[in-house]
Backbone as CSV, one residue per row, in Angstrom:
resi,resn,N_x,N_y,N_z,CA_x,CA_y,CA_z,C_x,C_y,C_z
1,UNK,145.909,74.214,57.640,146.194,73.769,56.150,146.951,72.689,56.212
2,UNK,146.547,71.703,55.475,147.194,70.186,55.514,148.559,70.318,54.557
3,UNK,149.683,69.850,55.160,150.976,69.910,54.393,151.826,69.020,54.791
4,UNK,152.583,68.407,53.837,153.641,67.255,54.063,154.799,67.868,53.432
5,UNK,155.023,69.206,53.560,156.262,69.759,53.142,156.327,69.681,51.381
6,UNK,157.437,69.442,51.039,157.572,69.470,49.438,157.135,68.204,48.687
7,UNK,156.634,67.329,49.369,155.622,66.041,48.816,154.332,66.491,48.509
8,UNK,154.117,66.266,47.018,152.852,66.676,46.405,151.838,65.560,46.704
9,UNK,150.660,66.126,47.006,149.629,65.040,47.183,148.335,65.562,46.397
10,UNK,147.982,64.979,45.159,146.813,65.304,44.406,145.525,65.548,45.274
11,UNK,145.188,64.568,46.043,144.007,64.545,47.054,143.843,66.058,47.696
12,UNK,144.946,66.290,48.360,145.091,67.554,49.211,144.898,68.710,48.287
13,UNK,145.729,68.652,47.130,145.476,69.901,46.135,144.239,70.068,45.546
14,UNK,143.512,69.143,45.347,142.058,68.858,44.830,141.161,69.618,45.979
15,UNK,141.349,69.194,47.109,140.489,69.672,48.119,140.782,71.167,48.401
16,UNK,141.877,71.718,48.315,142.274,73.124,48.459,141.778,73.704,47.227
17,UNK,141.685,73.391,46.181,141.091,74.169,44.970,139.626,74.251,45.080
18,UNK,138.942,72.989,45.409,137.632,72.897,45.581,137.240,73.884,46.631
19,UNK,137.742,73.928,47.827,137.519,74.807,48.754,137.548,76.264,48.563
20,UNK,138.476,76.546,47.757,138.687,77.955,47.302,137.714,78.480,46.274
21,UNK,137.328,77.581,45.447,136.279,77.753,44.435,134.855,77.884,45.008
22,UNK,134.660,77.263,46.228,133.422,77.355,47.035,133.286,78.690,47.701
23,UNK,134.361,78.999,48.262,134.391,80.392,49.000,134.277,81.516,48.042
24,UNK,135.148,81.401,46.875,134.824,82.460,45.930,133.498,82.749,45.411
25,UNK,132.826,81.373,45.040,131.425,81.436,44.570,130.482,82.085,45.633
26,UNK,130.688,81.838,47.000,129.869,81.978,47.937,129.965,83.620,48.295
27,UNK,130.989,84.280,47.940,131.036,85.662,48.134,130.709,86.498,46.831
28,UNK,130.833,86.067,45.663,130.496,86.614,44.548,129.248,86.530,43.880
29,UNK,128.468,85.441,44.323,127.252,85.063,43.943,126.267,86.344,44.228
30,UNK,126.118,86.931,45.478,125.300,87.890,45.815,125.592,89.140,44.882
31,UNK,126.904,89.462,44.849,127.451,90.606,43.955,126.776,90.500,42.523
32,UNK,126.961,89.219,42.043,126.525,89.101,40.544,124.899,89.241,40.516
33,UNK,124.298,88.605,41.329,122.890,88.770,41.472,122.324,90.196,41.561
34,UNK,122.922,91.004,42.200,122.615,92.304,42.598,122.864,93.139,41.326
35,UNK,123.950,93.020,40.637,124.193,93.694,39.390,123.158,93.190,38.334
36,UNK,122.873,91.862,37.993,121.894,91.551,37.211,120.570,91.798,37.312
37,UNK,120.185,91.965,38.757,118.771,92.603,39.012,118.806,93.902,38.795
38,UNK,119.815,94.701,38.987,119.736,96.183,38.896,119.709,96.447,37.311
39,UNK,120.458,95.853,36.427,120.371,96.234,35.127,119.072,95.682,34.508
40,UNK,118.554,94.655,35.004,117.141,94.234,34.523,116.053,95.122,34.879
41,UNK,116.087,95.772,36.177,115.095,96.766,36.770,115.124,97.956,35.905
42,UNK,116.297,98.534,35.490,116.480,99.819,34.746,115.919,99.510,33.253
43,UNK,116.334,98.480,32.715,115.900,98.106,31.324,114.246,97.889,31.228
44,UNK,113.887,97.401,32.065,112.298,97.179,32.197,111.679,98.767,32.442
45,UNK,112.307,99.589,33.292,111.652,100.908,33.341,111.650,101.665,32.055
46,UNK,112.889,101.558,31.327,112.980,102.184,30.044,112.037,101.843,29.069
47,UNK,111.658,100.515,29.009,110.720,99.868,27.922,109.439,100.260,28.421
48,UNK,109.134,100.321,29.689,107.968,100.861,30.107,107.664,102.357,29.696
49,UNK,108.453,103.038,29.840,108.520,104.462,29.286,108.098,104.640,28.062
50,UNK,108.859,103.889,27.178,108.763,103.808,25.785,107.166,103.406,25.375
51,UNK,106.833,102.311,26.047,105.756,101.632,25.674,104.526,102.917,26.171
52,UNK,104.635,103.386,27.309,103.798,104.657,27.515,103.779,105.765,26.548
53,UNK,104.840,106.316,26.137,104.879,107.265,25.167,104.298,106.531,23.874
54,UNK,104.633,105.598,23.383,103.846,105.100,22.136,102.370,105.132,22.252
55,UNK,101.760,104.688,23.500,100.404,104.707,23.748,99.859,106.091,23.602
56,UNK,100.553,107.079,24.104,100.208,108.491,24.255,100.086,109.118,22.918
57,UNK,100.953,108.595,22.052,101.156,109.179,20.845,99.907,108.688,19.868
58,UNK,99.369,107.466,20.034,98.492,106.857,19.257,96.922,107.451,19.707
């Protein structure tokens, strides 16, 4: 960690925030993708079942 004590350096602060957001996105992106894919798959299955039931009724 880069530090000059109590002296504030905006460049180092920006780099720290940027790296933190990059690491957060790296670890949370696969989780979000898994959740979205799972929800889409379940919704598609329900729609397919309703479509099949409608075709059987006709």
